[in-house]
Each structure stands twice: as C-alpha cells, then as structure tokens.
N, C-alpha and C positions, 0 to 999 in steps of 0.2 A: 298577947306572944304568948302563955301560956296555955293557949287552945290551937297554935301555929305549930305550938312546939308536939303535941298528946297528935296532931290528928300526924305529922310526923313521923310517929316514934309506933305508932299504929302499922302507917306506912310498911314504912323497914320493915317491922314483924311479921306482916302479909308478905313485903314480898319474900321476907326468908322463909315460912312460912312451907312458899307458894316453889321455892327453891326445890324445898328437903321433899316434899311431894312430888316434885319429877323427878328429882332423883329417885326415887323412890317407885316408879314406875319404868324409869329407866333401868334401873337396879335386876326389876322382876323382868321384864321384856329378856335383858341378857340371860337371865333367870334360864329364863322356857326357852328360848331360841341354844342352848347350851346342852335342853337336855331331850328336846326337840331331833337333834344331829344321833343320838340314838336310836328313834323310833321310826316306825317304818307309816306313812301311807298307802301304801299299795292295796292293802283290804277296803281302805273310806275307796280308794278309787273304783271300785269296781261294785260298791253297792248301789242298791235304790234310793228313791229319794228318801221313800222313810225308815231308811235304813241307814240312811245317811243322817237322816233326823233326829234318828234316839241316840250315835254316835259323838254328834254335835253337840247335847247337850249330855251326855257324860261327861265327854275332855272338856267341858269348858268347867263341872264342879270338880273333879278330879284336877287338873291345874289350876284351879283357886288352892283346891287343900294343898298341893303339894309346895306350891309359894308362897303359904302360911306359915306361919310361925307357931296358930294360940293353940289351945288345946281342944281337939276334937274329939268325941269317945267314936261317933258316929255320920252316918249323913241321910241324909231324904235326897232324892231327887224325885223334882214333881218333874212328871210324864202325863201329865193330861190338856196342855196344847197342843200334844199332838193325837187326842180323841183318838183315841186305840181301843179297840173292841177287848173286854176284860174275857181271855179266851185261854187254851194251852196252847196256843199257836202263839200269839203275842209274848205270853210269860215266857214262851223256851228263846223268844224272839230276841228277847233285852237279854234275858243271862247269854247266851250264843253275845251278842254284837260284845257285852263286858269281857266277857272271856277272849273273846279277838282284841278287845283296844288292851286290856289288863301287860296279853302278850306277846302286841305287835310293839307297846310302848314300856320299856323298861323300866320310866322312872315312877310308875305309880306301881311300890311292891311294894304298898303298908296297907289295902287292903285288905279283908279279909277274903273268904267263899264268899259264893254266889251272892245273887243279890235275889233279897224277897221283899214283891211285886204287894200293892195294896192296894184296892179299887178303890174310884171316885169320883163323883160328880161334874158333867159339863152341859148345863142349859137343860138339865135332869134328864139325861142320860148316864147311866152309868158306866165309865171308860176304864182304863186302865189307869189309877191316882199314880204312884208313887212307888218307887224302889229304896231300897233300905237297904244299903251294905257297913258293915260294919267294920273299923279299923283297927288294928292287931292292935295288945297290952301294951308294947312297947315302942308303937309312935304314935299313943293320943297325943300326949302331952308336946304341945311347942318342940320343946327346947330338946326333948329326944329326937325329936322329928326332926330338927335340926343337925344335931350330932350326926343322928343316922345320914342323914345327905353328903356333910362328907365325908367321912367314913368312904360314902359307897362314890362317891365320885374319886376319891382316890383310889380305890381300885378298882374302880374302873380302869381310870386312869394308866396303872401299872400295867393294864393289856397294852395300850393304845402309843407306850413309848418305846415297845417292842417292834412297829410296826415300822416301818423307813417309808417315809412318803410318796417316794421315785420308786417301789416295790411297783412288779405288775400284777392286778386282781389276783389270781389266784396263788400270788408267793403271798400277799399280804393273809391268802382262807390257811392255805399251811400253819404261819405262823400261829396266827392265831387259835387251830386247830390243836394242833399239839400244845401249846403252855397250856389251851385247858385240860384237856388230858392229864395234862400233868398233875395241872393245881388242886384237883375238885377228884372226889372219889361219890362213888355211888352211893346215897345214903341221906335220910330222911336227915332235915338240920330244925333244929329246936331254937330261938331266940332267950335270951339269956331269962325270960321269964319261967320258963318255959316249957311257955305253946309253943307249936311243931307249927311254923314258917308254910307260909301259900310258899310253895314252892317259886323260883322267877328269880332272875338276874341276882340278888339283894343275896339268896340261899347260895347258890352258883360261886359267888364270887365269896361265899364263909367259907369255900372250901367242899360244899357237902350242900349235895340235890340231887331232884333224879329227872331224869326224860326233859318233864317243858322248864325246867332252870337251866338243864346245859340248855336247851335250843335258845330259849328264851335272852341267853347272854352270848349268844354264838353272834344272831342274828343283832342285837343289839352293836355288842364291836363289831359288829361288819358295816353294818349303818355308816357308824363314825370314821371308819375308816376309809369312807368312799366305792361299796362296793352293795350293791342291791341287797339283803337278804329280807327274807320273814320268814314268820314258825306256820309251822300247819303241824295238825294231828288227827288223831284219833280218838275215838274212847279210852283206850289204852293203849298209845303211844304219841310221844311229839317228836316232832325231828326239824330240820329245817329245811327251805328254798333259799338257793344260791343263783343272781340273774350274773354267767358272765360269759360278756361280747356278746349279749343276746339271745343264747341259752341256759335253759331253766336246770341249775341238777337237787335234786337230793344230798341233804348231809347230815350223817345222824352220828354227832360227835359220842353222845349218851353209847350207841352201841361200839365206836369204836374203843372207846376207854375202857370196854369195860372186858375187854382182852388183854390178855398180856403175854408178848409183849401188844401194843398200841397197833390195833389192825387197821386198814385203810379200804378194806371192800367196800369199807360202807361213807364210803368219801368220793363223793358228786358223783354216785352212782343210782340207779334208780333200782330197789328190785322189789318181791312180788310181797313185801312185810306193810311196807308205806303208804296204806291206800287211807287216804284223810275221809273223813267224814264227815256228815254235821254240814257246819257254815262254808268248813273249809272245804271239802267238798264242792261246793256249788262257785267260793273263792278262787281258790287257789290258778294258781297257773293252769292252764291246757297242755301239756311236752307231747306234739303229737308224734315223736317219734322218741323211743328212751336213750337219748345217747347218753353214751358214760364216758366218763376222762378215763379211769384207769380200765386195767384189763387184768392186774397183782393185786392178789393185800396188802403186799409191799410197795411204796410209793417210786413213780419215777415221777418224772417234774411233768410237766403239762404243757409247758414251753418247747418250740424245738429250734433250737438263735441256728440260721445261718449267715452269712458274709451278707447279703445283700437283704436281710429284715427277720425277724422276730415270725412264727406261728403257734397261734393257740391251739393244742391236741384237742379239738370236737367231741370225736369219738375215738377209742382208743380198739375197741372189739372189732374185733372179726365177725361181727352178726351181719346180719341179711342187710345195712345200710350202708356196709361198707366203713373203712376207718378215716376221719373227716378232720381236716384241722382247717383253723382261718388265717389268714393272712393280721397282723395289725398293726401292722405301719401305716395301712392306706386303706381303704375303703375298698378296696379291687386291685387286685394282683395279673399279671399274663403268666405266671408261674403254675401248674395244674397239677403235677404231683410234690412230694417230700418225701425226704426218706430220712427215718431215723427208727435207730436199735433193730433193724432188720425190717424195717418195714416200711410199708408206702404210705401215704397218706392223701389224700385226695383231697384239694383246696377251695373251697365252697364258694369261696366270692372269688375264685377263677373267672376273668373275663377274656371272654376272643379277641384279641384286638387282626390288624392285620399286619402284626406281624411279622417277619421271612422265616419260616422254620427251614432250619439246614438239616443237613447230614450229625449236625452235634446234637442238634437237639434231640434227632432219633435212637439216636445213642446212648445217649447221659434219659431218654426216656427208660428206656430197658434194664439200666443199671437201676434203677429208681424202682418201677417198678415191680418190674420179678426179682429183683434180688435185694431190696429194700437199702439199698447201702445207692452216696454220689461215687460218681466212676473217676476210677485212679488215673493219671493221667498218660503214662503206660498202654495203658488198655483200653480206653481211648480211642488216644490216636492210631493205635491201630485198627480198629474196628472204625472207625471215621473213615480212615483212608480206601480200607478194602470197599466197604456201603461207596465213595465218592464217588469210587470211575468207574465203580460199576460192575465186580467181584461179586462180590457179593450183594442176594435182594433180602428185603425185610423179613423177608420166612428162613434165610440161612441163619442171620443172626435171632432171631427166638426162638430161635433150633437150641443151636448152640450153648444160650442163656438158661433153654428152662433144660434145659441136659448135661449142664452143666457142675463141677462135683460140688460147687459153694450154693447151689442150687437142691439138687438130691442130699444135700444133708438138716437142710431143714425138714427134713421127711416128715411131709404136710401127710396129709388127712385127703381121702379122694373129695371130698367138699371142700376146702381149702386147696389145693389144687386148681381144680373147676376157677373155686373164683380168684383166681391170677389171673388164670386165663382169661379170663370178664375181662377184667382191667387192664391186659394187656392187648389181648388182639382187637377187643370191642369201644373197649376206653371207659365201663360204666360197670357197671356192680348187678352181678348174680339177681340181686330180688328185682330187679327190671326186668324178666325175662324164666319168671317162676317155671312154665313149663318147658321152654328149650334147657332150664337149666337142669329139668328134672330128667328130660331124654337122656341129656348125657354124662348122671351120675349115676344112672341107669346101664348105659354102655358102658361104664368103666368098672363095671363089673364081669364083664367078654371079651373087653377090647384092654391092652396096654394104651400109657398116656399121650406115647410120641403121635400112635396112629388118631386118636381124638385132638393131638396138635394141630395135628393136619387136617384136621374138619374146620377147625379155626380160621389155619389161615387157607382157606381156600372158604370165605366166604367178602361178601361184600363190604361189610366195616372194617375188615381187616385190610381191603383194598381202600378204603376211606379214611384209614387212619395213614399209609405208607406214604398214601397220592398230598396228604397235607404236608408232608415232611421232604415231595420229592424222592420219596425212596419208591425204588422197585420194588411190588410186593412177594414177589417172586409164588402168589397164588393164581389160579387155576380162570381166577376170572377176569376181569380186564375191569374197569372204573367206569362207570356208566358219567362222571361227573370231574371237572376240570380243579387241579387242586388250584389255590391261589396264589403260589407260587410260579404255577406252570403260568397261568392267567396274564401275570403280572411280565412275565420271558416273553412269551408271544408279545403283547401290548407292545413291551416295549421294541419288537423288534420292527413292529409298523410304525410307530414312534423316528423313532434313530436312524434306520435304515429306507423306509415308505416315505417318511417325513408327513405323515400321513393317523388320523384314524383309522381303528380296524376296524370293519365290519364285523357283526355278528355270528356269521356261520365261518369267513372264517377263522374267525377266533376261538370258534366251537372249537375247527378241527384240529389246528395247532395245538392249543394247549390242553385236546386230550391226550394227541400224539407226544408230546411231552410230559401227559402225567401219567405215560401205560408206557413208559419209558421204551415209545417207537421209534425216535426224533432222541439223537442226541443234542445239545446247544445248536454245534460249528451245522447239523447235518441245517439244522431250522435258517441257521442264519443262512445260506452256500445256498435255499434254495429260494430266498426274501434276493440276496444279492443277484441271481441266478434268473427271477424271473420276468415274464413278459412283460409284466410294470418297470420296474427298476429299468430293465432294458431299451424301455421305452424313454424314457425321462433322456435319457442323450445328454448324461453329463462329463462333464470334461473333467481330468487328471482331478485337478484341483478340489472340485465336489466330491469324485468320488473318494479320495482319502482322506476330507474332512469327513463322510456319511462309515469312513473304515474307522476312525480314531469313537466314533462316540457313537456309535457301535458293539463295539468291540472293546472299549478303552473307559469306555463312559465317561470322556471330556474330551476338549475342541483339544487338534493337535496343538504341539510345540514347536516354539519355529523352527529346530534343529531336523528333530524327525521327518517334519510335513516334507523341508530342501531335501532332505534324504531323497525322497519317493518318490517328486516328484522329476527330480532327477533321474531315478534308476527310470522311469513309465515311460520318459524322454528318447534316452538310452536305448529303448527295447527291451527291456524286463514285461515281460504280460502281467494283466492284472492276476490273473488266474494264480501268478506268481507270487505278486502280495495280499493277496486272499486268502491263501493259505497260511503264511507269513502271518495273519492278525488271529489266526483261527486258534494259533498255540502262543500265545502271548502271554504272559504270569498274570496280565490287569481282564483279560477277558474268563479264564477261569478261576478265577476268583469271583468274576461278576459272576460266573454259571454254579458255583459255592453257595454265595449266593442267598439263588433263587433255589437250590438244590435241582439245581438240572445236571446229569453228566453230558461235560464240553465234550 
C-alpha cells in the first residue's frame, strides 16, 4: 500500500512539473510573439542562403537571451557550422547582419557594439569560429533585464494606444511621426550606470537618441500597428522606408524633428541625401520611380475623399511622372482622374471598361484635369447642354477652360502649362513624349499659348479623346477609329431596326460617321428605316410600329400607344409622319445622350 501511495505521489508531482514546463513554454511563446510584432523580416526575405543562415544563428541566441531572466555578461555565438572562410569579407558580413537584425528587431536592445569574431577549426580547416557580443552593464543581471523589458513594453504601448485600429495606414503613420517628434530630443542617451546607450528604440523611448534610435523606434511602431516599415541607412545616417499601398517611401523623423516648427519636407519623400550603403544598398526595396507624397514642407492629408470612395495620393509633385493617386476601396476603378486642392491626379489603378462615356463625363474631365476641381452644378449643366446639342465642339470647350480667369489666375510657368495640355488633350504625361515636349516648350518662346493649344487640338490624340466621349473634336483631323459608343449605337440600329447582326464593313462605315459627327442619331436611323433592305422586308403596320418602339424607345410598345399608332396608320397617316414623331421623342433623346450621339 505504501508503495502504491508513493507511486501516486510521484505521478502527481511529475504531472505538476509537466504542467509548469508547458506553462513556461506557452508563456515564452506568447512573449516571443509579442516582441516579433514590432519587428520586420523584410531584409531576411531578401537574403541569400548563407546570409539567412548567419541571421538564423544570431536570432536564435538573441531570442533566448530576450526570454531569459538569467544573469548574462556576454555571449559567444558559434558560427563553425557555416564553415565560412576567415577573411575580411566574411568578417564584414557577420557584422553587417548583426547591424541589420538589431535595427529591425527592436526587442534586442540590450547588446553592446558590433560583435568581435574569433577563429575556429572544422576538420582541420581554419574557419570563422565564434562571434563575441557583450551585454550592456545595465542589462546583465536577469532582474534588471526583466525590469527593463516591462518598462520597454509600457513605453512602446504609450505610443500604440494613440493609434486607432480603424485608421488608414498613412493616418497611423502621421500620428506616430508627430508623437515621436513631440517626445524625443536629438541627443545621446546615457544609461543609469553612466554608460552611453547603443542608440536604438530603447533610447528613443526614453526621450533622447540619435538617427538610429529614431529610425528603429519608428519602424517598430509602424509594424506593430500593421504598416510595413523597415530601417534603412548609410554609414552617415539612418532613416526608414515605409510601404503604403504597394509604394515605398523614405521617412526621416530625425531630420523633421530637428526643425522648429516640425517640418514635413522629409516625410514620405525621397531626396538626395538618403542613399543607402552596405547591406542596405543591396537589400533595400528598389524604388523604380521617385514617388513623393508631399509637395510642401507643411503637412496636408495624403488622402482624397470623394462621395464614391477614397484615394491615396501616390505622388503629389508636379514632376515628370505627374500627380498620381490610387483608389483604395477596391483593386480597380473606372474613375480616371480625381481633383483635389486645385490639382488633377491620374488614378493608377484606373481600368478602362465598356462603360458608356457621355457628354457629362467629357465636361467633368475638363473641370478636373484643367481646373483641378470638381464641377459645380450650374456650370456643368451649361456645358453639357451645348456640347450635347452640337453647339460647341470639344475644342471650343477646351479653349474656354484654358482661357478662363480661374485657369489663368494659376499663373503657371510654361513648363507647368505644357504639362496640363498633355493631360487635357493627350490624356498622358509629358514624360511619355520628351522630344515633343521639348519642341512645344521651345515654340512657346516665340508664340502665344493659345496658338500652342490649337496645335494640340489638331492632333489625332485629341480626336481620339473626344470620340471616346462621343464629342465632336473641333479638330481639322478626323478620327480614323470609331468610338466604342458609336460602335454600340450603330450595332443597336442593326439589331433593333434590321433584326440582324451587323456586317463589319457596314458597321465601320456607320460608326465612323457617327464618331466624326458626319451623322446624327436620327439621320443614321432614317438611313436604316429607309434602306432597300428594310423596305424589302415588307413589314405590316404592327411590325413596323414595334420596330420603331424598339429602336427609338428601347422597349416593346405599351398597348395604348401601340393601338393609337396602328389606328393612325389605318386612317391614312403616312409612315414618314409617324417616323418623324419617334425621331424627336424624349426616349430617343435619352438613348442618344447615353451613347454620346447628337440626336
């Protein structure tokens, strides 16, 4: 009996110890996950296999120390398994990876300066053996390190709690950027022991740090709130790169904070001094185009809010790439241009669809691209009416907008004026046509601006822009390609009037005539209804009236109206008179407007 009791007690003790071990493991995993939420593995993902192997060895040891509360003065990290030749290149490599890992993993705040390498032997071959890293005095005792970690967490969370979870990425960035500038002073930080801190997020959280500390803390906080951010740097300076909606930007909180009042000229802007070197030069994101968010040193929102959605400003500078924005509520949008603060932005994720473009879209585009604002109701109605009934051509409208007081008050330079012309008339940036841009710029030295405007009007590209909206271009050049709207309208005449699909030659003829406004909608319809083919069908009055309804009203006849017209025809009213009525009915006017065809 006594033996059985002893065995039971032993089992209970073993199970209790197992529970404690499992609890410790779970607690360590939770703490490790917490700290990783502040770090970035971006650079790790860019490394080659050897670099990753060095990184992994470092990271394993560093995380063990982070989670341990034991007293530790220094650490030797064995690198012999990598069998790296002991030379200057590999010595530099292990130092640089230590630099990258500590800067992008802010939880490793307790280490001293760069590691020192020692030699080792593997199978009789001399290789890089171990690296020696000391622990800063104030963190060598386990209890001191544990106390510092709790304080560290508290200080980090004092920033994070100010960032709403539902804020947009750049809004989160702005909050953190401003808080850091408010709380931190550019200066060296000394630990209580008197030892100068190796500058990092820990020193920044205590209110004094240099560029590395600013950069490491900013990156840590942005990653914590769900925005990808990495530390970048050179031998002379450190800053950050942040990923906003797929675009990388440079952010330099240090530089901004050294101005009074706070300056934003280094907020999401790539300027000349920020040139990475060392491992950062090889591993940092390659920015194909120097996009910048802000045009001024004072801050303005990087978002454009419209009734139909929100856009992120990709580039606010009027540089060779043009002002760009991205619709963030969906992957694509059929909105091509957006106006904000007197400027027009091209939407980078615009997707051309088969949406019917009309006079209203043409007029709105002029407001946005030329004037940099949305239209007002009264003005838009005026222009739509006169463009829709053919009183004004696209060229007439463009001249009026570009010669208006609102536009001339912008006092644009020749370069800026020419860029607007490219957007208005060609729907693209001047960078796409460097030779043409230089030609027009030189021309503006001797001719007035409206003469240059006329040159743009008499271009195939302007004819194409206008034809896509069903607007008469006013150019001396005719369109050689029919607009989608004209093709759709001509196809409709074939199917509704003749009851068949179009043949290609005929479709090309009618749609080009409609595009160049050599035909109105009613003229084209008359040609179909009075064609030899249609007359040859020998339709009775009932079928004739039914096809009128479908062609001119877009629907089957209602009983009352149908009976009325049949009675009129039976009483001697000629088909010509009935046809003329349908040509001017409100429904046909709306159909023509929908297809941007002059009735």
